[in-house]
Chimera marker file (.cmm) of the C-alpha trace (Angstrom):
<marker_set name="trace">
<marker id="1" x="-1.387" y="-20.134" z="-5.129" r="1" g="1" b="0" radius="0.5"/>
<marker id="2" x="-0.334" y="-22.313" z="-2.166" r="1" g="1" b="0" radius="0.5"/>
<marker id="3" x="1.957" y="-20.119" z="-0.052" r="1" g="1" b="0" radius="0.5"/>
<marker id="4" x="1.361" y="-16.488" z="1.099" r="1" g="1" b="0" radius="0.5"/>
<marker id="5" x="3.216" y="-14.004" z="3.131" r="1" g="1" b="0" radius="0.5"/>
<marker id="6" x="2.373" y="-10.514" z="4.426" r="1" g="1" b="0" radius="0.5"/>
<marker id="7" x="4.557" y="-7.529" z="5.272" r="1" g="1" b="0" radius="0.5"/>
<marker id="8" x="3.673" y="-4.337" z="6.970" r="1" g="1" b="0" radius="0.5"/>
<marker id="9" x="5.098" y="-0.740" z="6.490" r="1" g="1" b="0" radius="0.5"/>
<marker id="10" x="4.246" y="2.456" z="8.109" r="1" g="1" b="0" radius="0.5"/>
<marker id="11" x="4.290" y="6.170" z="7.143" r="1" g="1" b="0" radius="0.5"/>
<marker id="12" x="2.878" y="9.491" z="8.430" r="1" g="1" b="0" radius="0.5"/>
<marker id="13" x="1.092" y="11.808" z="5.948" r="1" g="1" b="0" radius="0.5"/>
<marker id="14" x="-1.696" y="14.430" z="5.794" r="1" g="1" b="0" radius="0.5"/>
<marker id="15" x="-4.713" y="14.767" z="3.587" r="1" g="1" b="0" radius="0.5"/>
<marker id="16" x="-8.232" y="16.031" z="3.199" r="1" g="1" b="0" radius="0.5"/>
<marker id="17" x="-11.048" y="14.777" z="0.916" r="1" g="1" b="0" radius="0.5"/>
<marker id="18" x="-12.428" y="17.864" z="-1.047" r="1" g="1" b="0" radius="0.5"/>
<marker id="19" x="-15.383" y="16.051" z="-2.495" r="1" g="1" b="0" radius="0.5"/>
<marker id="20" x="-16.944" y="15.619" z="1.053" r="1" g="1" b="0" radius="0.5"/>
<marker id="21" x="-19.241" y="18.195" z="2.406" r="1" g="1" b="0" radius="0.5"/>
<marker id="22" x="-17.480" y="21.106" z="4.265" r="1" g="1" b="0" radius="0.5"/>
<marker id="23" x="-19.050" y="19.875" z="7.622" r="1" g="1" b="0" radius="0.5"/>
<marker id="24" x="-17.442" y="16.417" z="7.254" r="1" g="1" b="0" radius="0.5"/>
<marker id="25" x="-14.320" y="16.132" z="9.430" r="1" g="1" b="0" radius="0.5"/>
<marker id="26" x="-12.452" y="14.449" z="6.651" r="1" g="1" b="0" radius="0.5"/>
<marker id="27" x="-12.972" y="17.482" z="4.461" r="1" g="1" b="0" radius="0.5"/>
<marker id="28" x="-10.602" y="19.451" z="6.684" r="1" g="1" b="0" radius="0.5"/>
<marker id="29" x="-6.767" y="18.840" z="6.621" r="1" g="1" b="0" radius="0.5"/>
<marker id="30" x="-5.704" y="16.080" z="8.995" r="1" g="1" b="0" radius="0.5"/>
<marker id="31" x="-3.284" y="13.393" z="9.289" r="1" g="1" b="0" radius="0.5"/>
<marker id="32" x="-2.708" y="9.562" z="9.894" r="1" g="1" b="0" radius="0.5"/>
<marker id="33" x="-0.066" y="7.047" z="10.740" r="1" g="1" b="0" radius="0.5"/>
<marker id="34" x="-0.907" y="4.779" z="7.910" r="1" g="1" b="0" radius="0.5"/>
<marker id="35" x="-0.012" y="1.202" z="7.911" r="1" g="1" b="0" radius="0.5"/>
<marker id="36" x="0.344" y="-0.623" z="4.434" r="1" g="1" b="0" radius="0.5"/>
<marker id="37" x="0.133" y="-4.365" z="4.417" r="1" g="1" b="0" radius="0.5"/>
<marker id="38" x="1.018" y="-6.297" z="1.270" r="1" g="1" b="0" radius="0.5"/>
<marker id="39" x="0.137" y="-9.867" z="0.669" r="1" g="1" b="0" radius="0.5"/>
<marker id="40" x="2.179" y="-11.921" z="-1.764" r="1" g="1" b="0" radius="0.5"/>
<marker id="41" x="1.586" y="-15.524" z="-2.873" r="1" g="1" b="0" radius="0.5"/>
<marker id="42" x="3.452" y="-18.143" z="-5.003" r="1" g="1" b="0" radius="0.5"/>
<marker id="43" x="2.533" y="-21.711" z="-6.086" r="1" g="1" b="0" radius="0.5"/>
<marker id="44" x="6.018" y="-22.922" z="-4.975" r="1" g="1" b="0" radius="0.5"/>
<marker id="45" x="8.821" y="-21.691" z="-2.776" r="1" g="1" b="0" radius="0.5"/>
<marker id="46" x="11.882" y="-20.137" z="-4.029" r="1" g="1" b="0" radius="0.5"/>
<marker id="47" x="15.273" y="-21.158" z="-2.216" r="1" g="1" b="0" radius="0.5"/>
<marker id="48" x="15.786" y="-21.621" z="0.621" r="1" g="1" b="0" radius="0.5"/>
<marker id="49" x="12.059" y="-21.856" z="1.079" r="1" g="1" b="0" radius="0.5"/>
<marker id="50" x="10.574" y="-18.489" z="0.617" r="1" g="1" b="0" radius="0.5"/>
<marker id="51" x="7.580" y="-17.093" z="-1.208" r="1" g="1" b="0" radius="0.5"/>
<marker id="52" x="10.056" y="-14.090" z="-1.577" r="1" g="1" b="0" radius="0.5"/>
<marker id="53" x="12.704" y="-12.838" z="0.731" r="1" g="1" b="0" radius="0.5"/>
<marker id="54" x="11.291" y="-10.020" z="2.816" r="1" g="1" b="0" radius="0.5"/>
<marker id="55" x="14.395" y="-7.988" z="1.876" r="1" g="1" b="0" radius="0.5"/>
<marker id="56" x="13.355" y="-7.888" z="-1.787" r="1" g="1" b="0" radius="0.5"/>
<marker id="57" x="10.438" y="-5.677" z="-0.548" r="1" g="1" b="0" radius="0.5"/>
<marker id="58" x="12.894" y="-2.928" z="0.372" r="1" g="1" b="0" radius="0.5"/>
<marker id="59" x="11.953" y="-0.973" z="-2.856" r="1" g="1" b="0" radius="0.5"/>
<marker id="60" x="8.475" y="-0.484" z="-1.491" r="1" g="1" b="0" radius="0.5"/>
<marker id="61" x="9.814" y="0.802" z="1.771" r="1" g="1" b="0" radius="0.5"/>
<marker id="62" x="11.947" y="3.266" z="-0.115" r="1" g="1" b="0" radius="0.5"/>
<marker id="63" x="9.143" y="4.405" z="-2.259" r="1" g="1" b="0" radius="0.5"/>
<marker id="64" x="6.751" y="4.977" z="0.733" r="1" g="1" b="0" radius="0.5"/>
<marker id="65" x="9.523" y="6.936" z="2.592" r="1" g="1" b="0" radius="0.5"/>
<marker id="66" x="10.523" y="9.010" z="-0.392" r="1" g="1" b="0" radius="0.5"/>
<marker id="67" x="7.093" y="9.801" z="-2.014" r="1" g="1" b="0" radius="0.5"/>
<marker id="68" x="4.397" y="9.524" z="0.783" r="1" g="1" b="0" radius="0.5"/>
<marker id="69" x="5.919" y="9.673" z="4.174" r="1" g="1" b="0" radius="0.5"/>
<marker id="70" x="5.416" y="13.154" z="5.777" r="1" g="1" b="0" radius="0.5"/>
<marker id="71" x="3.749" y="14.400" z="2.535" r="1" g="1" b="0" radius="0.5"/>
<marker id="72" x="0.430" y="16.152" z="1.907" r="1" g="1" b="0" radius="0.5"/>
<marker id="73" x="-1.091" y="13.222" z="-0.161" r="1" g="1" b="0" radius="0.5"/>
<marker id="74" x="-3.443" y="15.491" z="-2.031" r="1" g="1" b="0" radius="0.5"/>
<marker id="75" x="-0.249" y="17.017" z="-3.732" r="1" g="1" b="0" radius="0.5"/>
<marker id="76" x="1.561" y="13.363" z="-3.858" r="1" g="1" b="0" radius="0.5"/>
<marker id="77" x="-1.263" y="11.582" z="-5.617" r="1" g="1" b="0" radius="0.5"/>
<marker id="78" x="-3.346" y="12.059" z="-8.986" r="1" g="1" b="0" radius="0.5"/>
<marker id="79" x="-6.381" y="10.839" z="-7.176" r="1" g="1" b="0" radius="0.5"/>
<marker id="80" x="-8.449" y="11.922" z="-4.117" r="1" g="1" b="0" radius="0.5"/>
<marker id="81" x="-6.487" y="10.385" z="-1.304" r="1" g="1" b="0" radius="0.5"/>
<marker id="82" x="-8.923" y="8.004" z="0.207" r="1" g="1" b="0" radius="0.5"/>
<marker id="83" x="-7.392" y="4.725" z="1.677" r="1" g="1" b="0" radius="0.5"/>
<marker id="84" x="-9.108" y="2.867" z="-1.191" r="1" g="1" b="0" radius="0.5"/>
<marker id="85" x="-7.360" y="4.991" z="-3.729" r="1" g="1" b="0" radius="0.5"/>
<marker id="86" x="-4.089" y="4.864" z="-1.852" r="1" g="1" b="0" radius="0.5"/>
<marker id="87" x="-4.263" y="0.929" z="-1.726" r="1" g="1" b="0" radius="0.5"/>
<marker id="88" x="-4.852" y="0.881" z="-5.525" r="1" g="1" b="0" radius="0.5"/>
<marker id="89" x="-2.024" y="3.418" z="-6.249" r="1" g="1" b="0" radius="0.5"/>
<marker id="90" x="0.413" y="1.400" z="-4.085" r="1" g="1" b="0" radius="0.5"/>
<marker id="91" x="-0.565" y="-1.913" z="-5.769" r="1" g="1" b="0" radius="0.5"/>
<marker id="92" x="-0.063" y="-0.430" z="-9.226" r="1" g="1" b="0" radius="0.5"/>
<marker id="93" x="3.385" y="0.982" z="-8.229" r="1" g="1" b="0" radius="0.5"/>
<marker id="94" x="4.281" y="-2.539" z="-6.612" r="1" g="1" b="0" radius="0.5"/>
<marker id="95" x="3.294" y="-4.354" z="-9.786" r="1" g="1" b="0" radius="0.5"/>
<marker id="96" x="5.176" y="-2.171" z="-11.999" r="1" g="1" b="0" radius="0.5"/>
<marker id="97" x="8.468" y="-1.703" z="-10.015" r="1" g="1" b="0" radius="0.5"/>
<marker id="98" x="8.753" y="-4.860" z="-7.625" r="1" g="1" b="0" radius="0.5"/>
<marker id="99" x="6.760" y="-7.633" z="-8.821" r="1" g="1" b="0" radius="0.5"/>
<marker id="100" x="8.904" y="-8.176" z="-12.030" r="1" g="1" b="0" radius="0.5"/>
<marker id="101" x="11.963" y="-8.689" z="-9.725" r="1" g="1" b="0" radius="0.5"/>
<marker id="102" x="10.544" y="-11.330" z="-7.404" r="1" g="1" b="0" radius="0.5"/>
<marker id="103" x="9.303" y="-14.798" z="-7.510" r="1" g="1" b="0" radius="0.5"/>
<marker id="104" x="5.770" y="-13.986" z="-6.024" r="1" g="1" b="0" radius="0.5"/>
<marker id="105" x="2.496" y="-12.206" z="-7.081" r="1" g="1" b="0" radius="0.5"/>
<marker id="106" x="0.895" y="-9.313" z="-5.171" r="1" g="1" b="0" radius="0.5"/>
<marker id="107" x="-2.602" y="-10.386" z="-4.061" r="1" g="1" b="0" radius="0.5"/>
<marker id="108" x="-3.689" y="-7.698" z="-1.758" r="1" g="1" b="0" radius="0.5"/>
<marker id="109" x="-2.745" y="-4.099" z="-0.629" r="1" g="1" b="0" radius="0.5"/>
<marker id="110" x="-4.499" y="-3.153" z="2.703" r="1" g="1" b="0" radius="0.5"/>
<marker id="111" x="-4.032" y="0.535" z="3.975" r="1" g="1" b="0" radius="0.5"/>
<marker id="112" x="-4.997" y="1.194" z="7.677" r="1" g="1" b="0" radius="0.5"/>
<marker id="113" x="-5.441" y="4.886" z="8.441" r="1" g="1" b="0" radius="0.5"/>
<marker id="114" x="-6.050" y="4.084" z="12.068" r="1" g="1" b="0" radius="0.5"/>
<marker id="115" x="-5.875" y="0.904" z="14.320" r="1" g="1" b="0" radius="0.5"/>
<marker id="116" x="-9.509" y="0.180" z="13.557" r="1" g="1" b="0" radius="0.5"/>
<marker id="117" x="-10.020" y="1.314" z="10.081" r="1" g="1" b="0" radius="0.5"/>
<marker id="118" x="-8.809" y="-0.072" z="6.765" r="1" g="1" b="0" radius="0.5"/>
<marker id="119" x="-9.336" y="-0.425" z="2.932" r="1" g="1" b="0" radius="0.5"/>
<marker id="120" x="-7.994" y="-3.045" z="0.796" r="1" g="1" b="0" radius="0.5"/>
<marker id="121" x="-7.346" y="-3.487" z="-2.961" r="1" g="1" b="0" radius="0.5"/>
<marker id="122" x="-7.579" y="-6.990" z="-4.305" r="1" g="1" b="0" radius="0.5"/>
<marker id="123" x="-5.263" y="-7.217" z="-7.244" r="1" g="1" b="0" radius="0.5"/>
<marker id="124" x="-6.730" y="-8.905" z="-10.271" r="1" g="1" b="0" radius="0.5"/>
<marker id="125" x="-5.051" y="-12.136" z="-11.081" r="1" g="1" b="0" radius="0.5"/>
<marker id="126" x="-4.261" y="-13.419" z="-14.536" r="1" g="1" b="0" radius="0.5"/>
<link id1="1" id2="2" r="1" g="1" b="0" radius="0.2"/>
<link id1="2" id2="3" r="1" g="1" b="0" radius="0.2"/>
<link id1="3" id2="4" r="1" g="1" b="0" radius="0.2"/>
<link id1="4" id2="5" r="1" g="1" b="0" radius="0.2"/>
<link id1="5" id2="6" r="1" g="1" b="0" radius="0.2"/>
<link id1="6" id2="7" r="1" g="1" b="0" radius="0.2"/>
<link id1="7" id2="8" r="1" g="1" b="0" radius="0.2"/>
<link id1="8" id2="9" r="1" g="1" b="0" radius="0.2"/>
<link id1="9" id2="10" r="1" g="1" b="0" radius="0.2"/>
<link id1="10" id2="11" r="1" g="1" b="0" radius="0.2"/>
<link id1="11" id2="12" r="1" g="1" b="0" radius="0.2"/>
<link id1="12" id2="13" r="1" g="1" b="0" radius="0.2"/>
<link id1="13" id2="14" r="1" g="1" b="0" radius="0.2"/>
<link id1="14" id2="15" r="1" g="1" b="0" radius="0.2"/>
<link id1="15" id2="16" r="1" g="1" b="0" radius="0.2"/>
<link id1="16" id2="17" r="1" g="1" b="0" radius="0.2"/>
<link id1="17" id2="18" r="1" g="1" b="0" radius="0.2"/>
<link id1="18" id2="19" r="1" g="1" b="0" radius="0.2"/>
<link id1="19" id2="20" r="1" g="1" b="0" radius="0.2"/>
<link id1="20" id2="21" r="1" g="1" b="0" radius="0.2"/>
<link id1="21" id2="22" r="1" g="1" b="0" radius="0.2"/>
<link id1="22" id2="23" r="1" g="1" b="0" radius="0.2"/>
<link id1="23" id2="24" r="1" g="1" b="0" radius="0.2"/>
<link id1="24" id2="25" r="1" g="1" b="0" radius="0.2"/>
<link id1="25" id2="26" r="1" g="1" b="0" radius="0.2"/>
<link id1="26" id2="27" r="1" g="1" b="0" radius="0.2"/>
<link id1="27" id2="28" r="1" g="1" b="0" radius="0.2"/>
<link id1="28" id2="29" r="1" g="1" b="0" radius="0.2"/>
<link id1="29" id2="30" r="1" g="1" b="0" radius="0.2"/>
<link id1="30" id2="31" r="1" g="1" b="0" radius="0.2"/>
<link id1="31" id2="32" r="1" g="1" b="0" radius="0.2"/>
<link id1="32" id2="33" r="1" g="1" b="0" radius="0.2"/>
<link id1="33" id2="34" r="1" g="1" b="0" radius="0.2"/>
<link id1="34" id2="35" r="1" g="1" b="0" radius="0.2"/>
<link id1="35" id2="36" r="1" g="1" b="0" radius="0.2"/>
<link id1="36" id2="37" r="1" g="1" b="0" radius="0.2"/>
<link id1="37" id2="38" r="1" g="1" b="0" radius="0.2"/>
<link id1="38" id2="39" r="1" g="1" b="0" radius="0.2"/>
<link id1="39" id2="40" r="1" g="1" b="0" radius="0.2"/>
<link id1="40" id2="41" r="1" g="1" b="0" radius="0.2"/>
<link id1="41" id2="42" r="1" g="1" b="0" radius="0.2"/>
<link id1="42" id2="43" r="1" g="1" b="0" radius="0.2"/>
<link id1="43" id2="44" r="1" g="1" b="0" radius="0.2"/>
<link id1="44" id2="45" r="1" g="1" b="0" radius="0.2"/>
<link id1="45" id2="46" r="1" g="1" b="0" radius="0.2"/>
<link id1="46" id2="47" r="1" g="1" b="0" radius="0.2"/>
<link id1="47" id2="48" r="1" g="1" b="0" radius="0.2"/>
<link id1="48" id2="49" r="1" g="1" b="0" radius="0.2"/>
<link id1="49" id2="50" r="1" g="1" b="0" radius="0.2"/>
<link id1="50" id2="51" r="1" g="1" b="0" radius="0.2"/>
<link id1="51" id2="52" r="1" g="1" b="0" radius="0.2"/>
<link id1="52" id2="53" r="1" g="1" b="0" radius="0.2"/>
<link id1="53" id2="54" r="1" g="1" b="0" radius="0.2"/>
<link id1="54" id2="55" r="1" g="1" b="0" radius="0.2"/>
<link id1="55" id2="56" r="1" g="1" b="0" radius="0.2"/>
<link id1="56" id2="57" r="1" g="1" b="0" radius="0.2"/>
<link id1="57" id2="58" r="1" g="1" b="0" radius="0.2"/>
<link id1="58" id2="59" r="1" g="1" b="0" radius="0.2"/>
<link id1="59" id2="60" r="1" g="1" b="0" radius="0.2"/>
<link id1="60" id2="61" r="1" g="1" b="0" radius="0.2"/>
<link id1="61" id2="62" r="1" g="1" b="0" radius="0.2"/>
<link id1="62" id2="63" r="1" g="1" b="0" radius="0.2"/>
<link id1="63" id2="64" r="1" g="1" b="0" radius="0.2"/>
<link id1="64" id2="65" r="1" g="1" b="0" radius="0.2"/>
<link id1="65" id2="66" r="1" g="1" b="0" radius="0.2"/>
<link id1="66" id2="67" r="1" g="1" b="0" radius="0.2"/>
<link id1="67" id2="68" r="1" g="1" b="0" radius="0.2"/>
<link id1="68" id2="69" r="1" g="1" b="0" radius="0.2"/>
<link id1="69" id2="70" r="1" g="1" b="0" radius="0.2"/>
<link id1="70" id2="71" r="1" g="1" b="0" radius="0.2"/>
<link id1="71" id2="72" r="1" g="1" b="0" radius="0.2"/>
<link id1="72" id2="73" r="1" g="1" b="0" radius="0.2"/>
<link id1="73" id2="74" r="1" g="1" b="0" radius="0.2"/>
<link id1="74" id2="75" r="1" g="1" b="0" radius="0.2"/>
<link id1="75" id2="76" r="1" g="1" b="0" radius="0.2"/>
<link id1="76" id2="77" r="1" g="1" b="0" radius="0.2"/>
<link id1="77" id2="78" r="1" g="1" b="0" radius="0.2"/>
<link id1="78" id2="79" r="1" g="1" b="0" radius="0.2"/>
<link id1="79" id2="80" r="1" g="1" b="0" radius="0.2"/>
<link id1="80" id2="81" r="1" g="1" b="0" radius="0.2"/>
<link id1="81" id2="82" r="1" g="1" b="0" radius="0.2"/>
<link id1="82" id2="83" r="1" g="1" b="0" radius="0.2"/>
<link id1="83" id2="84" r="1" g="1" b="0" radius="0.2"/>
<link id1="84" id2="85" r="1" g="1" b="0" radius="0.2"/>
<link id1="85" id2="86" r="1" g="1" b="0" radius="0.2"/>
<link id1="86" id2="87" r="1" g="1" b="0" radius="0.2"/>
<link id1="87" id2="88" r="1" g="1" b="0" radius="0.2"/>
<link id1="88" id2="89" r="1" g="1" b="0" radius="0.2"/>
<link id1="89" id2="90" r="1" g="1" b="0" radius="0.2"/>
<link id1="90" id2="91" r="1" g="1" b="0" radius="0.2"/>
<link id1="91" id2="92" r="1" g="1" b="0" radius="0.2"/>
<link id1="92" id2="93" r="1" g="1" b="0" radius="0.2"/>
<link id1="93" id2="94" r="1" g="1" b="0" radius="0.2"/>
<link id1="94" id2="95" r="1" g="1" b="0" radius="0.2"/>
<link id1="95" id2="96" r="1" g="1" b="0" radius="0.2"/>
<link id1="96" id2="97" r="1" g="1" b="0" radius="0.2"/>
<link id1="97" id2="98" r="1" g="1" b="0" radius="0.2"/>
<link id1="98" id2="99" r="1" g="1" b="0" radius="0.2"/>
<link id1="99" id2="100" r="1" g="1" b="0" radius="0.2"/>
<link id1="100" id2="101" r="1" g="1" b="0" radius="0.2"/>
<link id1="101" id2="102" r="1" g="1" b="0" radius="0.2"/>
<link id1="102" id2="103" r="1" g="1" b="0" radius="0.2"/>
<link id1="103" id2="104" r="1" g="1" b="0" radius="0.2"/>
<link id1="104" id2="105" r="1" g="1" b="0" radius="0.2"/>
<link id1="105" id2="106" r="1" g="1" b="0" radius="0.2"/>
<link id1="106" id2="107" r="1" g="1" b="0" radius="0.2"/>
<link id1="107" id2="108" r="1" g="1" b="0" radius="0.2"/>
<link id1="108" id2="109" r="1" g="1" b="0" radius="0.2"/>
<link id1="109" id2="110" r="1" g="1" b="0" radius="0.2"/>
<link id1="110" id2="111" r="1" g="1" b="0" radius="0.2"/>
<link id1="111" id2="112" r="1" g="1" b="0" radius="0.2"/>
<link id1="112" id2="113" r="1" g="1" b="0" radius="0.2"/>
<link id1="113" id2="114" r="1" g="1" b="0" radius="0.2"/>
<link id1="114" id2="115" r="1" g="1" b="0" radius="0.2"/>
<link id1="115" id2="116" r="1" g="1" b="0" radius="0.2"/>
<link id1="116" id2="117" r="1" g="1" b="0" radius="0.2"/>
<link id1="117" id2="118" r="1" g="1" b="0" radius="0.2"/>
<link id1="118" id2="119" r="1" g="1" b="0" radius="0.2"/>
<link id1="119" id2="120" r="1" g="1" b="0" radius="0.2"/>
<link id1="120" id2="121" r="1" g="1" b="0" radius="0.2"/>
<link id1="121" id2="122" r="1" g="1" b="0" radius="0.2"/>
<link id1="122" id2="123" r="1" g="1" b="0" radius="0.2"/>
<link id1="123" id2="124" r="1" g="1" b="0" radius="0.2"/>
<link id1="124" id2="125" r="1" g="1" b="0" radius="0.2"/>
<link id1="125" id2="126" r="1" g="1" b="0" radius="0.2"/>
</marker_set>
């Protein structure tokens, strides 16, 4: 792919990681202001010269707000809510619900749980 764009979104949520030992701080309920970054690519530009119009990513903003924002992620997700699993979950949702409607492909979903810590999921490309 020749062109890439990125867009960031934020939401607040709580979680805990029950598979960790009880003395680990992340085994207790705590919250984060998450930043989700998506990276999209295209081999050529759609008129007027976009990989995709950022406005076409609105369904992801709505999904994050309606499903994850101010939620207990252990209840909202079917997997343990690590940043890695959250990145994969968001990528899967995006590929099913947004990617078919836009002229770009999702490459990466990066989830920051703090300003200094992140995990990313690299979307397999056909």
